[in-house]
N, C-alpha and C positions, 0 to 999 in steps of 0.2 A: 502494500500500498504506498502508495508516494505521501501521501502525506507523517504518518510514522518514521518514516526514511529521512525527508528530509525536514521534519518535527512542524513544519506550517501546513496552510492546507493553501491550495492553488482556487480560482475563483470561478463560482461554477458558475458554467457558460450556459447549460443547458436547460430549456425552458419545458423538457417532456419532464423532467426528473423534478418530485419536489423533497425537501427538507423541510423539518420544524425543529424546534429548540425541547429539547427531552424530556421529563423531568426528573429526570435524575438519572446515574450512573446504571445505577443497581436494575431499574428498568431498562436500561439497554441492553443490558448483558444478560438480561433474564429473557429479552424479546429475541436476540444472538440466538438463544438455545446453549449460552454461560458459554460461551466463545464456538462452538462446534458446527453449527449452522454451514454448512459449504456456502463459502463467501465473504462469511462472517467472523470468519477467527478470528478478527484484531477490529476490538470495540477503542478508538478514539476519544477520549475525554476531551473537551476544551473549556476551561473557565475565562466568565466573562462576568466581568461586574454590571448591575443593572446599568450604570450611563450609557454604559459601551454599548447591552445590548438593545437598551433606546434609541441609541443612535445610528443603530440598523436598521428600527422599523420604518422609516421613510423611503427604506430604497426596498420593499418587500410587495408581493401583494397575497389577495386573496386568492385562491385559484379551488374549484369544489372537481370532487369525481371524474362528473361530468364536461366540465366546461374544455373549453380546448386552450391549451397552451398563452400563454402570449407571445 
């Protein structure tokens, strides 16, 4: 995984993929099958302050499952 190797995340440009802030690292590890699901063997935790998260909100958009990607 490039983000783990490089210690940073590249800019996400694919609009057909969505991401969201997960409620906790434990929840994310659980959803990845404790790191045993194929393609989900690595879980990257990112710490971000509330101010940092709020600064990202103006750059986000809402998309429903049935809505086309922008």
